[in-house]
N, C-alpha and C positions, 0 to 999 in steps of 0.2 A: 167053203172058203170064207174067212172072216173079212169084215169090212176094212178098207184102207183107212188109216189114221192120218188126219191132217197134221202137219207140223204146227205145233202151238205158237212158236216164235214167228213163223211165216204168216199166220192168219191175223197176227197183231200188226204186222208191218206193211202188208200189201192188200190192195183192193182191186177188184176187177171192174172195168168200165162196161158200158153197155155194148161196145163193139168188140169186147173180148180182149182188150189191151190191159196191162197191169200197171197200176200207179204205185208210186213209192214216195217217201219223204226224202228230202235232201239231207246230206250229212253236214257236219260242222256247225250245228245250231244248238248245242246243248250247254256248253260253258265256255269261259274265257272269251266273252263277246265284247268286252270293252275296247279291245284293240281293233275290232272289225268295224268297218264303215256302216252307217245306217242303211245305205242302199244295198249292200251286199247281204246284211241280215234280213232285210225285207224280201229280197229275191230268193234267199234260201228257205224262206217260209212257205213258198208255193210248192205244190207237188209236181212231180215229173213222171215220165214213163220209164219203165224197165226196158233196157236195151233188148234188141232182138236175140242177141247171143245169150243172154241170161234168162230170157222169158221161159224157156223150156225147163230149166231147173226149178224156177219159181212155181210153174204150173204143176210140176211133179210133187213139190212140197205141199201145195194146196189141193192135190188130188183132183185136178181139173184135166179133162181129156184134151189131147192135142188137136 
């Protein structure tokens, strides 16, 4: 049986923490930032965790065992 292929878009967008959780970047930080407050832009720069409901799909794309 051939090896499982990792989803190329997923491996660029998600990282695994040491405890097995998945981190992601926040959305709405790419363009049209002039109308956004500095505080909001600064907070969107941080990473956050993938929700528990979505983590199964992301792990499948990254070929990580559940």
